[in-house]
C-alpha positions in Angstrom: -28.1 -25.3 -9.5 -31.3 -24.0 -7.9 -29.4 -23.0 -4.7 -26.9 -21.1 -6.8 -29.6 -19.3 -8.6 -31.4 -18.4 -5.4 -28.1 -17.2 -3.9 -27.3 -14.9 -6.9 -30.9 -13.6 -6.8 -30.6 -12.8 -3.1 -27.3 -11.0 -3.7 -28.7 -9.0 -6.6 -31.8 -8.0 -4.5 -29.6 -7.0 -1.6 -27.4 -4.8 -3.8 -30.4 -3.2 -5.3 -31.8 -2.5 -1.9 -28.6 -1.0 -0.8 -28.5 1.4 -3.8 -32.1 2.4 -3.2 -31.4 3.2 0.4 -28.3 5.2 -0.5 -30.3 7.2 -3.1 -33.1 7.9 -0.6 -30.7 8.9 2.1 -28.5 11.2 0.0 -31.5 12.8 -1.6 -32.2 14.3 1.9 -28.8 15.9 2.2 -28.7 19.6 1.3 -25.9 20.4 -1.2 -26.7 24.0 -1.9 -24.1 26.6 -0.8 -21.7 24.1 0.5 -18.9 21.8 -0.9 -20.8 18.5 -0.5 -20.7 16.5 -3.8 -18.5 19.2 -5.3 -17.1 16.8 -7.9 -20.3 15.1 -8.7 -22.2 18.4 -9.2 -19.8 19.1 -12.1 -19.8 15.6 -13.5 -23.6 15.2 -13.2 -24.2 18.4 -15.1 -22.2 17.0 -18.0 -24.3 13.8 -18.2 -27.7 15.4 -17.3 -30.5 13.9 -19.2 -28.5 10.7 -20.0 -26.4 12.5 -22.6 -22.7 13.3 -22.6 -21.6 16.9 -23.1 -18.1 18.4 -22.9 -17.4 22.1 -22.3 -14.1 23.7 -22.8 -14.3 25.9 -19.7 -15.6 23.5 -17.2 -17.1 20.0 -16.7 -15.9 16.5 -17.4 -12.5 15.7 -18.8 -12.8 11.9 -18.5 -12.7 9.9 -21.8 -16.1 9.1 -23.3 -15.6 5.3 -23.3 -15.3 5.2 -19.5 -18.4 7.4 -19.0 -21.0 5.3 -20.9 -21.9 3.2 -17.8 -22.6 6.4 -15.9 -25.0 8.0 -18.3 -28.2 6.5 -16.7 -27.3 8.5 -13.6 -27.9 11.6 -15.6 -31.6 10.7 -15.8 -31.9 11.0 -12.0 -31.8 14.0 -9.7 -28.3 15.1 -8.7 -28.6 14.0 -5.0 -30.2 10.6 -5.8 -27.5 9.9 -8.4 -24.8 10.9 -6.0 -26.2 8.4 -3.5 -26.3 5.6 -6.1 -22.7 6.5 -7.1 -21.7 6.3 -3.4 -23.6 3.0 -3.0 -21.9 1.4 -6.0 -18.6 2.6 -4.6 -19.1 1.0 -1.3 -20.1 -2.3 -2.9 -17.0 -2.2 -5.1 -14.8 -1.6 -2.0 -16.5 -4.5 -0.2 -15.9 -6.8 -3.2 -12.3 -5.6 -3.4 -11.3 -7.1 0.0 -9.6 -10.5 -0.5 -11.4 -13.4 1.2 -9.2 -14.9 3.9 -9.6 -17.8 6.3 -10.2 -15.7 9.4 -13.8 -14.3 9.0 -13.4 -11.7 11.8 -10.2 -10.4 10.2 -12.0 -10.4 6.8 -14.9 -8.3 8.0 -12.6 -6.0 10.0 -10.6 -5.4 6.7 -13.9 -4.4 5.0 -14.8 -2.1 7.8 -11.4 -0.4 7.9 -11.5 0.2 4.1 -15.1 1.5 3.9 -14.7 3.9 6.8 -11.2 5.1 5.9 -10.4 8.7 5.3 -9.9 8.3 1.5 -13.2 6.4 1.2 -15.2 8.9 3.2 -13.6 11.8 1.3 -14.5 10.2 -2.1 -18.1 9.7 -1.0 -18.4 13.3 0.3 -16.8 14.8 -2.8 -18.8 12.5 -5.2 -15.6 11.4 -6.8 -15.4 8.4 -9.0 -12.2 6.8 -7.6 -14.1 3.6 -6.7 -14.7 2.9 -10.4 -10.9 2.8 -10.9 -10.8 0.2 -8.1 -13.5 -1.9 -9.9 -11.7 -1.6 -13.2 -8.4 -2.7 -11.8 -10.0 -5.7 -10.1 -11.5 -6.8 -13.4 -8.1 -6.4 -15.1 -6.4 -8.6 -12.4 -9.1 -11.2 -12.5 -9.2 -11.3 -16.3 -5.4 -11.5 -16.6 -5.0 -14.3 -14.1 -7.9 -16.3 -15.6 -7.3 -15.3 -19.2 -10.8 -13.9 -19.3 -10.6 -11.4 -22.2 -13.9 -9.7 -21.6 -13.0 -8.9 -18.0 -9.7 -7.4 -19.1 -11.4 -5.3 -21.8 -14.1 -4.0 -19.5 -11.6 -3.4 -16.7 -9.3 -1.3 -18.9 -12.2 0.7 -20.3 -13.4 1.5 -16.8 -10.0 2.0 -15.1 -8.8 4.5 -17.7 -11.4 7.0 -16.5 -8.3 8.2 -14.6 -5.6 7.2 -17.0 -2.8 9.0 -15.0 -3.5 6.5 -12.2 -3.1 3.3 -14.1 -0.6 4.1 -16.8 2.2 1.9 -15.5 -0.2 -0.9 -14.6 -1.5 -0.9 -18.2 2.1 -0.9 -19.6 3.0 -3.9 -17.4 -0.2 -5.8 -18.2 0.4 -5.2 -21.9 4.0 -6.6 -21.5 2.8 -9.6 -19.5 0.1 -10.4 -22.1 2.7 -10.3 -24.9 4.9 -12.7 -22.9 2.3 -15.2 -21.7 -0.7 -15.1 -24.0 -1.1 -16.4 -27.6 -1.0 -14.1 -30.6 -4.7 -15.0 -31.1 -5.6 -13.6 -27.7 -3.4 -10.5 -28.4 -5.6 -9.8 -31.4 -8.9 -10.4 -29.5 -7.8 -8.2 -26.6 -6.6 -5.5 -29.0 -9.9 -5.5 -31.0 -11.9 -5.7 -27.8 -10.3 -2.5 -26.5 -9.9 -0.4 -29.6 -13.4 -1.2 -30.9 -15.4 0.5 -28.0 -12.8 3.3 -27.8 -13.1 4.0 -31.6 -16.9 4.1 -31.5 -17.0 6.4 -28.4 -14.5 8.7 -30.2 -16.7 8.9 -33.3 -19.6 9.7 -31.0 -18.0 12.3 -28.7 -14.3 12.3 -29.5 -14.1 15.8 -31.1 -15.8 17.6 -28.2 -13.8 15.6 -25.7 -10.5 16.5 -27.4 -11.5 20.2 -27.6 -12.3 20.2 -23.9 -9.2 18.2 -23.0 -6.7 20.4 -24.8 -8.5 23.6 -24.3 -8.5 23.4 -20.5 -6.2 25.4 -18.4 -4.3 22.7 -16.6 -1.9 25.1 -15.0 -4.7 25.8 -12.6 -4.2 22.3 -11.1 -0.8 21.0 -12.2 1.8 21.7 -9.5 -1.0 23.3 -7.5 -1.6 22.7 -3.8 -3.9 19.7 -4.6 -1.4 18.0 -6.9 0.1 14.9 -5.1 2.5 13.8 -7.9 6.1 13.5 -6.9 7.3 16.2 -9.3 4.7 18.7 -8.1 5.6 18.1 -4.4 9.3 18.8 -5.1 8.5 21.9 -7.2 6.3 23.4 -4.6 9.2 23.3 -2.1 10.9 25.9 -4.2 14.5 25.0 -3.6 14.8 21.6 -5.4 16.8 22.0 -8.7 15.0 20.9 -11.8 17.6 18.2 -12.6 17.0 16.6 -9.2 13.2 16.5 -9.9 14.0 14.9 -13.3 16.3 12.3 -11.7 13.6 11.5 -9.1 11.0 11.0 -11.8 13.4 8.7 -13.8 14.2 6.7 -10.6 10.6 6.1 -9.7 9.8 5.0 -13.3 12.9 2.9 -13.7 12.6 1.1 -10.3 8.9 0.4 -10.8 9.4 -1.2 -14.2 12.5 -3.1 -13.0 10.5 -4.6 -10.1 7.6 -5.5 -12.5 10.1 -7.2 -14.8 12.2 -8.9 -12.1 9.2 -10.3 -10.2 8.1 -12.3 -13.3 4.7 -12.2 -15.0 2.5 -12.8 -11.9 0.2 -9.9 -11.2 -0.6 -9.9 -7.5 -2.6 -7.3 -5.6 0.5 -5.9 -4.0 2.3 -5.5 -7.3 -0.8 -3.8 -8.8 -0.8 -1.4 -5.8 2.9 -0.7 -6.4 2.2 0.1 -10.1 -0.7 2.4 -9.2 1.4 4.2 -6.6 4.3 4.5 -9.1 1.9 5.9 -11.7 0.7 8.6 -9.3 4.2 9.6 -8.4 5.3 10.1 -12.0 1.9 11.4 -13.3 1.8 15.0 -14.7 -1.1 15.6 -12.3 -2.7 13.5 -9.5 -5.2 14.4 -6.8 -5.5 13.1 -3.2 -8.7 11.2 -4.0 -6.5 8.6 -5.9 -5.0 7.4 -2.6 -8.2 5.3 -2.3 -7.1 3.0 -5.2 -3.7 2.5 -3.6 -5.4 1.7 -0.3 -8.0 -0.7 -1.7 -5.7 -2.5 -4.2 -2.5 -2.7 -2.3 -2.7 -1.7 1.3 -5.6 -3.9 2.4 -4.1 -7.1 1.0 -0.8 -6.1 2.7 -2.7 -5.6 6.0 -4.1 -9.1 5.7 -0.6 -10.7 5.1 1.5 -8.4 7.3 -0.3 -6.7 10.2 2.6 -4.6 11.2 3.3 -3.0 7.8 -0.3 -2.9 6.7 -1.4 -1.4 10.0 1.3 1.2 9.8 0.1 2.4 6.4 -3.5 2.2 7.4 -2.8 4.5 10.4 -1.1 7.0 8.0 -4.1 7.2 5.6 -6.4 7.9 8.5 -4.4 10.5 10.4 -6.0 13.4 8.4 -9.2 12.6 10.3 -7.5 14.4 13.2 -6.3 17.5 11.2 -7.8 20.9 11.2 -9.2 22.5 8.0 -6.2 24.7 7.7 -3.8 21.7 7.9 -5.8 19.8 5.3 -5.7 22.7 2.9 -2.0 23.5 3.3 -0.4 20.2 3.9 -2.6 17.4 2.6 -1.1 17.2 -0.8 2.5 16.9 0.6 1.2 14.3 3.1 -0.4 12.1 0.4 2.8 12.3 -1.7 4.8 10.9 1.3 2.2 8.2 2.0 2.1 7.1 -1.6 5.9 7.1 -1.8 6.2 4.9 1.4 3.5 2.5 0.1 5.3 2.3 -3.3 8.6 1.5 -1.6 7.2 -1.1 0.8 5.2 -2.9 -1.9 8.1 -2.8 -4.4 10.4 -4.4 -1.7 7.8 -7.1 -1.0 7.4 -7.9 -4.7 11.2 -8.5 -5.0 11.2 -10.5 -1.8 8.3 -12.7 -3.0 10.2 -13.4 -6.2 13.4 -14.3 -4.3 11.5 -16.7 -2.1 9.9 -18.3 -5.2 13.3 -18.7 -6.8 14.6 -20.3 -3.6 11.7 -22.8 -3.6 12.1 -23.7 -7.3 15.9 -23.8 -7.1 18.0 -21.4 -9.1 20.7 -22.9 -11.4 24.2 -22.0 -10.4 26.7 -21.1 -13.1 29.9 -23.1 -12.8 33.2 -21.4 -13.3 
């Protein structure tokens, strides 16, 4: 017991030291007249002073229940809080890598994730994609262990970018209905709706005004939108009915795979659901590729070096691109990468279910 306490204390001290180092380092980085921390500058101004403010013209659009854990960062200078956000994000990514028997392979997986293009981009922009990763990890842990609090906290955090986890939440809700008791349904429902209701009473009106008063046409189908429908529309020659059929196909296949592959919720299945959510979302940005990478690609890399390595090469190719290429083609590229990842993970989910049926023995209907 004492050794466990000492181990946890050392871990907590180490994490705190990492966050302090990140804060001190990032505080020295000049962010005036450049695009560094461009997302965090906007977000920090909305939580400055530890309060949450929504403005119709600019600022945050994330739901209030997901932002409460971030409010203390508004009490710090912008650069220091940017550093802490980056430090927390790195710690989440490290924790997201599944432990495997081969220690060198495990540490290599961590390194490849932390220094990947999506990870570096999220740190540089000051985006909050890592929080989605942390929320999804809590959902997966809570569902597999029937730990209600973990599922509740995970959902409240992951929905900071609802468009990214929509299909995952639908499937989790379905699996819960199929495998949990009605008593746990009620506990989970109250655990989620309670904090959401309280946060809406607190800042719901201003959030909804900002949410529905914002000019989304500025971003939807724009050059930074990586959703499947946006990519096809930007081509200019794809008929609307083809785009609709594509959207229906992605949605239908994703839900079919989730239903066919039983009620287990593996990392690869979660990665497929996130990728599918991005493809059918009304709007999605390239930063969200990090969640697909952390949740689905890295576990795939550990189990299948060829497929995982192929996808990992793809997500890091933009390191070699010029600024003009990044500006003009990055959104199309991420749509293709997300689609390929979705297809590979969906196929693996079906294959895993087929193998499980073969092991268990499938009854044969006699004529």
